[in-house]
SEKOLTI-104985 format. One record per residue (C-alpha): residue in one letter; x, y, z; residue number from 0. Coordinates in steps of 0.1 Angstrom, whole numbers. Each point is the difference from the previous one (the first is absolute). Last residue first. Layout:
SEKOLTI-104985
<node aa="A" x="X" y="Y" z="Z" i="NUM"/>
...
//
This chain:
SEKOLTI-104985
<node aa="E" x="1032" y="1305" z="1043" i="165"/>
<node aa="T" x="-3" y="-19" z="33" i="164"/>
<node aa="T" x="-33" y="-18" z="-9" i="163"/>
<node aa="Y" x="12" y="-8" z="-35" i="162"/>
<node aa="Y" x="32" y="-17" z="12" i="161"/>
<node aa="E" x="-18" y="-19" z="28" i="160"/>
<node aa="R" x="-25" y="-14" z="-26" i="159"/>
<node aa="L" x="29" y="-9" z="-23" i="158"/>
<node aa="Q" x="17" y="-18" z="29" i="157"/>
<node aa="E" x="-32" y="-18" z="8" i="156"/>
<node aa="R" x="-4" y="-10" z="-36" i="155"/>
<node aa="G" x="35" y="-14" z="0" i="154"/>
<node aa="R" x="-8" y="-19" z="32" i="153"/>
<node aa="S" x="-30" y="-16" z="-16" i="152"/>
<node aa="L" x="17" y="-7" z="-33" i="151"/>
<node aa="R" x="30" y="-14" z="19" i="150"/>
<node aa="T" x="-23" y="-24" z="20" i="149"/>
<node aa="R" x="-18" y="-11" z="-32" i="148"/>
<node aa="V" x="34" y="-7" z="-16" i="147"/>
<node aa="T" x="12" y="-19" z="30" i="146"/>
<node aa="S" x="-32" y="-21" z="-1" i="145"/>
<node aa="D" x="8" y="-9" z="-36" i="144"/>
<node aa="T" x="34" y="-12" z="9" i="143"/>
<node aa="I" x="32" y="15" z="-13" i="142"/>
<node aa="G" x="21" y="-5" z="-31" i="141"/>
<node aa="L" x="-6" y="35" z="-13" i="140"/>
<node aa="I" x="-15" y="-10" z="-33" i="139"/>
<node aa="K" x="-18" y="-30" z="14" i="138"/>
<node aa="A" x="-15" y="20" z="29" i="137"/>
<node aa="I" x="-10" y="27" z="-24" i="136"/>
<node aa="E" x="-19" y="-25" z="-21" i="135"/>
<node aa="K" x="-18" y="-14" z="31" i="134"/>
<node aa="T" x="-9" y="35" z="10" i="133"/>
<node aa="R" x="-16" y="8" z="-33" i="132"/>
<node aa="F" x="19" y="22" z="-25" i="131"/>
<node aa="G" x="-17" y="32" z="-12" i="130"/>
<node aa="E" x="32" y="19" z="-10" i="129"/>
<node aa="S" x="-8" y="33" z="18" i="128"/>
<node aa="Y" x="-20" y="-13" z="30" i="127"/>
<node aa="F" x="15" y="-34" z="8" i="126"/>
<node aa="L" x="35" y="3" z="-15" i="125"/>
<node aa="V" x="4" y="35" z="13" i="124"/>
<node aa="L" x="-13" y="-8" z="35" i="123"/>
<node aa="V" x="23" y="-30" z="3" i="122"/>
<node aa="I" x="30" y="20" z="-12" i="121"/>
<node aa="R" x="-7" y="28" z="25" i="120"/>
<node aa="Y" x="-5" y="-23" z="30" i="119"/>
<node aa="K" x="35" y="-16" z="-2" i="118"/>
<node aa="E" x="14" y="35" z="-9" i="117"/>
<node aa="D" x="-13" y="17" z="32" i="116"/>
<node aa="I" x="-22" y="30" z="-5" i="115"/>
<node aa="A" x="8" y="36" z="-7" i="114"/>
<node aa="S" x="11" y="-6" z="-36" i="113"/>
<node aa="L" x="-35" y="-13" z="-8" i="112"/>
<node aa="A" x="-17" y="32" z="12" i="111"/>
<node aa="E" x="25" y="21" z="-20" i="110"/>
<node aa="R" x="-6" y="-22" z="-31" i="109"/>
<node aa="W" x="-38" y="3" z="4" i="108"/>
<node aa="E" x="2" y="38" z="4" i="107"/>
<node aa="I" x="22" y="4" z="-30" i="106"/>
<node aa="N" x="-23" y="-22" z="-21" i="105"/>
<node aa="G" x="-31" y="19" z="12" i="104"/>
<node aa="A" x="17" y="33" z="-11" i="103"/>
<node aa="S" x="1" y="-12" z="-36" i="102"/>
<node aa="D" x="25" y="-9" z="-27" i="101"/>
<node aa="E" x="30" y="-1" z="22" i="100"/>
<node aa="I" x="34" y="15" z="-3" i="99"/>
<node aa="V" x="20" y="1" z="33" i="98"/>
<node aa="R" x="36" y="7" z="-6" i="97"/>
<node aa="E" x="22" y="-20" z="23" i="96"/>
<node aa="P" x="24" y="20" z="22" i="95"/>
<node aa="L" x="36" y="-10" z="-4" i="94"/>
<node aa="E" x="14" y="-17" z="30" i="93"/>
<node aa="D" x="38" y="4" z="5" i="92"/>
<node aa="T" x="24" y="-24" z="15" i="91"/>
<node aa="Y" x="-20" y="-32" z="-6" i="90"/>
<node aa="T" x="12" y="-32" z="15" i="89"/>
<node aa="I" x="-7" y="-31" z="-20" i="88"/>
<node aa="R" x="-5" y="-34" z="17" i="87"/>
<node aa="R" x="-37" y="8" z="8" i="86"/>
<node aa="N" x="-4" y="7" z="-37" i="85"/>
<node aa="S" x="8" y="-36" z="-9" i="84"/>
<node aa="R" x="-27" y="-14" z="23" i="83"/>
<node aa="I" x="-26" y="25" z="-12" i="82"/>
<node aa="V" x="9" y="-8" z="-36" i="81"/>
<node aa="S" x="-5" y="-38" z="7" i="80"/>
<node aa="Y" x="-33" y="8" z="17" i="79"/>
<node aa="C" x="-12" y="17" z="-32" i="78"/>
<node aa="N" x="12" y="-29" z="-21" i="77"/>
<node aa="N" x="-20" y="-24" z="22" i="76"/>
<node aa="V" x="-31" y="22" z="-4" i="75"/>
<node aa="L" x="4" y="0" z="-38" i="74"/>
<node aa="I" x="4" y="-38" z="-2" i="73"/>
<node aa="K" x="-31" y="-4" z="22" i="72"/>
<node aa="T" x="-19" y="24" z="-22" i="71"/>
<node aa="M" x="9" y="-19" z="-31" i="70"/>
<node aa="W" x="-12" y="-33" z="14" i="69"/>
<node aa="T" x="-33" y="16" z="13" i="68"/>
<node aa="K" x="-5" y="17" z="-34" i="67"/>
<node aa="F" x="7" y="-32" z="-19" i="66"/>
<node aa="Y" x="-23" y="-22" z="21" i="65"/>
<node aa="R" x="-24" y="-7" z="-29" i="64"/>
<node aa="D" x="29" y="-16" z="-19" i="63"/>
<node aa="T" x="5" y="-28" z="25" i="62"/>
<node aa="K" x="35" y="-15" z="1" i="61"/>
<node aa="L" x="22" y="30" z="-5" i="60"/>
<node aa="E" x="35" y="-14" z="-6" i="59"/>
<node aa="N" x="-4" y="8" z="-37" i="58"/>
<node aa="L" x="0" y="37" z="8" i="57"/>
<node aa="K" x="34" y="-2" z="17" i="56"/>
<node aa="E" x="20" y="22" z="-24" i="55"/>
<node aa="W" x="-28" y="24" z="-9" i="54"/>
<node aa="C" x="-11" y="3" z="36" i="53"/>
<node aa="I" x="36" y="5" z="12" i="52"/>
<node aa="L" x="5" y="28" z="-26" i="51"/>
<node aa="L" x="-32" y="18" z="8" i="50"/>
<node aa="T" x="7" y="-3" z="38" i="49"/>
<node aa="D" x="35" y="15" z="-5" i="48"/>
<node aa="Q" x="-15" y="30" z="-19" i="47"/>
<node aa="I" x="-27" y="4" z="26" i="46"/>
<node aa="V" x="26" y="0" z="28" i="45"/>
<node aa="D" x="22" y="26" z="-18" i="44"/>
<node aa="A" x="-29" y="23" z="-5" i="43"/>
<node aa="V" x="-12" y="-4" z="36" i="42"/>
<node aa="D" x="36" y="8" z="12" i="41"/>
<node aa="E" x="0" y="32" z="-20" i="40"/>
<node aa="D" x="-35" y="9" z="11" i="39"/>
<node aa="N" x="6" y="-3" z="38" i="38"/>
<node aa="M" x="-27" y="-10" z="25" i="37"/>
<node aa="L" x="14" y="-36" z="0" i="36"/>
<node aa="I" x="-29" y="-21" z="12" i="35"/>
<node aa="A" x="-30" y="20" z="-11" i="34"/>
<node aa="K" x="18" y="11" z="-31" i="33"/>
<node aa="A" x="6" y="-36" z="-10" i="32"/>
<node aa="T" x="-37" y="-8" z="3" i="31"/>
<node aa="R" x="-12" y="31" z="-18" i="30"/>
<node aa="Y" x="25" y="-4" z="-28" i="29"/>
<node aa="M" x="-8" y="-37" z="-5" i="28"/>
<node aa="N" x="-37" y="7" z="-2" i="27"/>
<node aa="Q" x="6" y="28" z="-25" i="26"/>
<node aa="M" x="22" y="-23" z="-22" i="25"/>
<node aa="Q" x="-23" y="-30" z="0" i="24"/>
<node aa="L" x="-19" y="6" z="-32" i="23"/>
<node aa="K" x="32" y="12" z="-17" i="22"/>
<node aa="M" x="17" y="-32" z="12" i="21"/>
<node aa="L" x="-26" y="-22" z="-17" i="20"/>
<node aa="E" x="3" y="20" z="-32" i="19"/>
<node aa="T" x="37" y="-4" z="0" i="18"/>
<node aa="F" x="-3" y="-37" z="6" i="17"/>
<node aa="A" x="-25" y="-3" z="-29" i="16"/>
<node aa="E" x="24" y="20" z="-23" i="15"/>
<node aa="T" x="29" y="-22" z="11" i="14"/>
<node aa="N" x="-16" y="-32" z="-11" i="13"/>
<node aa="G" x="23" y="-27" z="13" i="12"/>
<node aa="M" x="-25" y="-28" z="4" i="11"/>
<node aa="K" x="-3" y="9" z="37" i="10"/>
<node aa="A" x="-10" y="35" z="-12" i="9"/>
<node aa="K" x="-29" y="-15" z="-20" i="8"/>
<node aa="Q" x="-12" y="-20" z="31" i="7"/>
<node aa="V" x="3" y="31" z="22" i="6"/>
<node aa="L" x="-19" y="21" z="-25" i="5"/>
<node aa="I" x="-27" y="-26" z="-1" i="4"/>
<node aa="E" x="-2" y="-1" z="38" i="3"/>
<node aa="H" x="-3" y="38" z="1" i="2"/>
<node aa="N" x="-30" y="0" z="-23" i="1"/>
<node aa="M" x="2" y="25" z="-28" i="0"/>
//
């Protein structure tokens, strides 16, 4: 079913349409949040908060075809809120995070992403993994299109350096 039709039905209070819409976006939300937070527990919390906010504020979405951009902006903002709140917390013991991935390529990609600066990492994930255009990324992150292109270029350079040193 067309995303716009699902959005229209969800705006009318159809919970099944909203659930279907969120199922279609779940993998995209996970990849984006994981690129920013790098922690599965925080990712799960952020996705849950994003789902709730999207449901509560769905009627504020002006153009149905921009649902994915709108939802991603909410997700990214929630991720940065978690980062800000985590900076205020002091950890006494760090528990090692179990790495469970479905393929070696995923692990390698995550390691490469974790080696580059966050501001470049999120732009790379939104561009390559999520398929957003630079103008959409600029809108999501609240930066200019030229800044997005610059960060893409610098992110690619950091990835190139990572792979040449590995």
